[in-house]
N, C-alpha and C positions, 0 to 999 in steps of 0.2 A: 151644665155650664155653671161655673163658679159664681158665687154671690159677690156682689160689689161690697166693699168694706162698709159703706154707709148702711146698706141694706142689712148686713150681718150685725152691725152695731145696734140698729133699731130692733132687730129680732132678739138680740141678746138682752136688750133693755126689757122687752116685754116678758121674756122668760125669767129675768131676775126680779121683775115686779111680781110675777106669779109666785116665785120663791118666797117672797115676804109673807105669803098666806100659809105656806106649808112648813115653815120653821125647820125642823130637823130632818125633813124628808131627804133622801139621797139625791143629790144634784144629777148624778149620772142617769138615774132612773127617770127623773123628771125630763131631762134633756132628750133621752130616747123616746119617751112618750110624746113629747112635743114634736119630734121629727115625724113620728107616725101621724099624729093628729093634724099637724099643719102641712104635712107633705113637703118638707124641704129636705134637701140632701145634706149629709153631714158636712160641716165646714170647719176646718181646722181653727181659724180665728174664733169662731162662735163657740166651739167646744172648749177651747182654752179659756175664754172669758167666763163662761157660765160655771164650769168646774173650778176655775181658778178663784173666782170671787167667793164661792162656797168654802173652798180650802183655806182662803186667807181672810175669811169674814171677821174674825175677832180683831185682827190688825187693822183692817179697813174701817170697821166701825169705831175702833179706838181713835183713829185719825179724824173721823167725822165728828165725834164728840169733842175731841180736843180743840178743833178749829171752828166749831159752830156757835161760839159765843153762848155757852150755857144750854144749848139745845140737846136734849137726850135723844138718842136714836129713835126711841119709842114715840117721841112727839113729832118727828119729821114725817111728812106725808110719804106714803109708800112709793108714789111716783118719784118724788125728789130723792128718796133713799136709794131706789134702784139705779137712778142716774148717777148719783154720787158714787155708789159702789162700783159701777161700771167704769167711770172715768178714773177714779183713784186706782183701780186695778190696772188700767191701761198705763197710767203714769208710772206706777211702780214696777210693773212686770212685763210690759209689751214694749220692747226696745225700738221697734221700727216705726212707732207712732210718736211724733213730737208732742210734748205735753200741751203746747198751745192748740194743736189740732184736737186732741182729746177734750180739752176744756171747751173749745168752740162747738164741737159736736154735742157735748153735754148741754150746753146752753140752747142749741137748736132743738134738742129733744124736749127740753123744758118748755120752750115756746110752743111746740106742737101738742104736748100732752099734759101741761100743767097750767096753773093759773098765772096771771100776769105778774105776780110778785116772785115767783119761783126762779126765773132766770137770774135775777140779781142775787138772791140768796145762795143758789147753787154756785154761781160764778165766784162769789166772794169766798166761799169755803174752799173751792178748788184752787183758786189763786193763792190763798193762804197756805194750803197744803204744799203746793208747788214751791212757794217761797221758803217756808220754814223747814221743809223736809229735804231741801237741797236738790230739787228735781229741775229747777230752771237752769 
């Protein structure tokens, strides 16, 4: 049975979070290992997001730094960073998801996995990216 989009997004977030610890490790290998360890079936959305974030990491991180009011990527918590990368990838490269849905889902992930200040921080960056990059 196919994963619901919300489940796949949450799983993508956790894999992207793990990727923040492995740096240059091949995303496809990490994805395959996670499928085996976590016992989930290959999901087209999930694979696209995980591999796509890695493939477009420099552009995504550039946007994060550009719109985070002086915060360097290295200073942003790994949880917030994984969520930002996921959402910005969706906004830029996944056409069937409205940007507002991506942002809302990112804020919900922040509420679940991060501290109380993160949702506002992440929401601010994502809305600025959407505004200034012509996504809205």
